[in-house]
C-alpha positions in Angstrom: 10.5 12.8 15.9 11.7 10.5 13.2 9.6 9.4 10.6 9.6 6.0 8.8 8.2 5.1 5.2 7.1 1.5 5.2 8.0 -0.3 1.1 -0.8 -25.4 -0.3 -4.1 -23.5 0.2 -5.9 -26.0 2.5 -2.9 -26.4 5.0 -2.7 -22.4 5.1 -6.4 -21.9 5.8 -6.6 -24.9 8.1 -3.9 -23.5 10.5 -5.5 -22.6 13.7 -4.2 -19.5 15.9 -4.0 -20.5 18.9 -3.5 -18.3 22.4 -2.5 -15.3 20.0 0.2 -17.4 18.5 1.5 -16.1 14.7 -0.1 -17.9 11.8 3.2 -18.8 10.2 2.0 -20.5 7.3 -0.5 -17.7 6.4 2.3 -15.0 7.3 4.6 -16.9 5.0 2.2 -16.5 2.2 1.5 -13.0 2.6 5.1 -12.3 2.9 6.0 -14.1 -0.5 2.9 -12.4 -2.4 4.3 -9.1 -1.2 7.6 -9.9 -2.0 6.9 -10.6 -5.9 4.7 -7.0 -5.8 7.5 -5.3 -4.6 9.9 -7.0 -6.9 8.2 -5.8 -10.1 7.3 -2.7 -9.0 10.8 -1.6 -7.7 12.1 -2.8 -11.3 9.9 0.1 -12.8 11.4 2.4 -10.5 15.0 1.5 -11.4 14.1 1.8 -15.2 12.5 5.4 -14.5 15.4 6.7 -12.6 17.7 5.4 -15.4 19.4 2.6 -13.0 18.8 -0.2 -15.5 17.7 -1.0 -19.1 17.0 -4.7 -18.6 13.6 -4.4 -19.8 11.4 -1.8 -21.2 8.7 0.4 -19.3 5.8 -1.5 -21.0 7.4 -4.7 -20.1 8.0 -3.7 -16.4 4.3 -2.4 -16.4 3.0 -5.5 -18.0 5.0 -7.7 -15.3 3.2 -5.6 -12.4 -0.4 -6.4 -13.9 0.5 -10.1 -14.1 2.1 -10.0 -10.8 -1.3 -8.2 -9.2 -4.0 -10.7 -11.4 -1.8 -13.9 -9.8 -1.9 -12.4 -6.3 -5.6 -11.2 -5.9 -7.4 -14.5 -5.9 -5.4 -15.7 -3.1 -5.5 -12.2 -1.2 -9.3 -12.4 -1.5 -9.4 -15.7 -0.3 -7.2 -14.8 2.5 -9.6 -11.8 3.4 -12.8 -14.2 3.3 -11.6 -16.8 5.8 -9.5 -14.6 7.9 -10.6 -10.8 7.4 -8.1 -8.5 7.9 -4.9 -10.0 9.3 -4.0 -8.0 12.2 -0.5 -8.1 14.3 -2.1 -10.7 16.7 -2.5 -13.3 13.8 0.3 -12.7 11.4 2.7 -10.1 13.1 3.3 -6.3 12.0 5.2 -7.1 9.1 3.0 -9.4 7.3 -0.1 -7.4 8.3 1.7 -4.4 6.9 2.4 -6.4 3.4 -1.2 -7.7 3.5 -2.2 -4.0 3.5 0.2 -3.2 0.6 -1.5 -5.9 -1.5 -4.7 -4.4 -0.9 -3.5 -1.1 -1.7 -2.4 -2.3 -4.9 -5.7 -4.3 -5.9 -6.9 -1.0 -7.9 -9.1 -3.1 -10.2 -11.2 -4.1 -7.3 -12.3 -0.9 -5.4 -15.4 -2.6 -3.9 -12.7 -5.0 -2.3 -10.6 -2.4 -0.9 -13.5 -0.7 0.6 -14.2 -4.2 2.2 -10.9 -4.5 3.7 -11.0 -1.0 4.6 -14.0 -1.5 6.8 -12.6 -4.7 8.2 -9.3 -2.8 9.0 -10.6 -0.1 10.8 -12.3 -2.5 13.5 -8.3 -3.6 13.5 -6.9 -0.3 14.0 -9.1 0.9 16.8 -8.0 -2.2 18.7 -4.4 -1.2 17.9 -4.0 -4.2 16.0 -2.9 -2.4 12.5 -1.1 0.4 11.4 -3.3 3.7 11.4 -0.9 4.9 8.4 -1.4 2.3 6.4 -5.2 2.5 7.0 -4.8 6.5 6.0 -3.3 5.3 2.7 -5.6 3.1 1.8 -8.9 5.4 2.9 -7.3 7.7 0.3 -6.8 5.0 -2.4 -10.3 4.0 -2.3 -11.2 7.9 -2.3 -9.4 8.3 -5.5 -10.6 5.1 -6.9 -14.0 6.0 -6.6 -13.8 9.7 -7.7 -13.8 11.4 -4.4 -11.3 13.9 -3.0 -8.7 12.2 -0.6 -8.6 13.1 3.3 -4.5 12.3 4.2 -3.0 13.7 0.7 -1.2 10.3 0.3 -2.0 10.0 -3.2 0.4 11.6 -5.4 0.9 13.2 -8.9 3.2 15.2 -10.9 2.4 19.0 -11.2 1.5 20.7 -14.6 5.2 21.1 -15.6 6.6 17.6 -14.1 9.1 19.0 -11.8 7.4 17.7 -8.5 5.2 15.5 -6.9 1.9 17.3 -5.5 -1.2 15.6 -3.5 -4.1 14.5 -5.4 -7.0 17.1 -4.6 -7.9 16.7 -0.9 -10.6 18.1 1.5 -9.9 21.0 3.7 -6.4 21.5 2.3 -5.7 23.8 5.6 -5.7 21.2 7.6 -4.0 18.6 6.0 -1.1 18.1 8.0 -3.2 18.2 11.2 -4.9 14.9 9.9 -1.8 13.7 8.8 -0.4 14.0 12.1 -3.1 12.3 13.8 -2.5 9.1 12.0 1.4 9.0 12.4 2.2 10.3 8.9 4.9 13.1 8.2 4.1 16.5 7.0 3.1 17.2 3.7 6.4 19.0 2.8 8.6 16.0 4.0 6.4 13.9 2.1 6.8 15.7 -1.3 10.4 16.0 -0.7 10.5 11.9 -0.5 8.6 11.5 -3.4 10.8 13.5 -5.6 14.0 11.9 -4.4 12.6 8.3 -4.8 11.0 8.7 -8.0 13.4 11.3 -9.4 13.5 9.8 -12.7 10.1 10.8 -13.7 10.7 14.7 -12.7 11.3 17.0 -15.7 15.0 18.7 -15.5 14.7 22.2 -14.9 
């Protein structure tokens, strides 16, 4: 089995989704927001991995903060009007992108929890991605001082030579829980994190 990781307001909100058709204006808005989100974060990864020195790490982090601040009001408005936009409303890619934006709204854990509750209904109906839901579950747990469930939220180990999961409930059954939502085994995930963010690791 192959595992894959997945990285005009009135006119938008006035669009009516008829007969299961995709709400294209809403989809395009979400995708544009996600593109800005990923552009700023990709720049930080490039800097940390030594692949560019066009700006400093502090400047890249500031850009991420600005991007998140600009995205959040519209993200919140979309949710208040549409709830969690599932596959039937915006398609799989845009539904995933909406989750991505919520995942990064760490300043607003109460909002993340509201979206999580709405998303659970869509996941149960096969209208949203279960692995995305698992990531948001863990994000909310970490942001509210609790143990995570699926081990998706990572941190460097004590000597900064590898990523490890932040504390989880019942570690012995972690891979079993991950499998239940379509996530790869923990060892696979750790290796992928180390490969993607090699610039943050201490060289042995």
